[in-house]
N, C-alpha and C positions, 0 to 999 in steps of 0.2 A: 860294785864299788862306785861311790859318788865322785863327781868331778872334784869336789873339795878334797876328798881323801887322796885322789890321784895326785893332786897338786901338792899336797903335804908330803906324800911319798917322793915326789920328784925333788922337792926341796931337801929332804933328808938324804937323797942320793948325791947331793952336791954336784949337780951337772954344770957343764961349762956354758950352757945356753939358757940359764934361768933369767927371765926378763923382769923388768921393773913392774910391769902390769901384773905379772903373776905374784910377785912379792906383795903388792898392795892388796890383792885378793886374799892371800894367806893371812896377812896381818888383820884385815877386816874380820875374818872368821874368828879371830881371837879377841875381838872387841877394840882393836886399835883404830884410832881416827887420825887422819893426816891433819896437821896444824900448820898454818902459814907462819913462816919464820920472819916475815917482814922484808923490807927493802934490802937490808944488808945481809940477808940469808944466803944470797947467791943460789947455788945448786943444792944447798943443804935442805933436807926435808926432815921434819920431826913427826913421829907417830906417838900418840899418847893413849894410855889406858889407865884409868884411876887406880886399878888394882895392881898394876905392874909397872916396872921401870920404863921410862920413855926410851924410844929408839930414834937415834939421829943418824942419818945417812946422807951421803952425797948422791944425788940422782945422777946416774951414769949418762954421759953424752959424748959424742953424738949418737952412739949406739946404745940401745936400752938394755944391754946385757950386764948383769951384776958381776962384779969382780969376785974372785974366789974368796978373798978375805972377808968380804961383806956377807957372803952366804955362810961362811963358818961362824962369824960373829952372831948372826941372827939365829942360826940353829943352836949355838951354845946358850944364848940368852933364853930362848924359848924352852930349852931343856932344863936350864937352871930354875926357871919359874914353873916347871912341871906342866907346861902347856903342850909339850910333845912327849 
């Protein structure tokens, strides 16, 4: 099993310790690119892919662990788009 597959399986299990860096890796696998939201964006980060809807999230801080609702939203979106 590849590292990418393991990371996707970890996301699907909806763990309490899924990090921002792991999410970025997963989204890059699906062709998403992080886009700068500008000065007024604050901690909001946008990921775009021309073939799929954009994903906008607040980057977690001070700890890089994603909140449960963020993981649920991402998994649901990726499933709805038939990426998972």
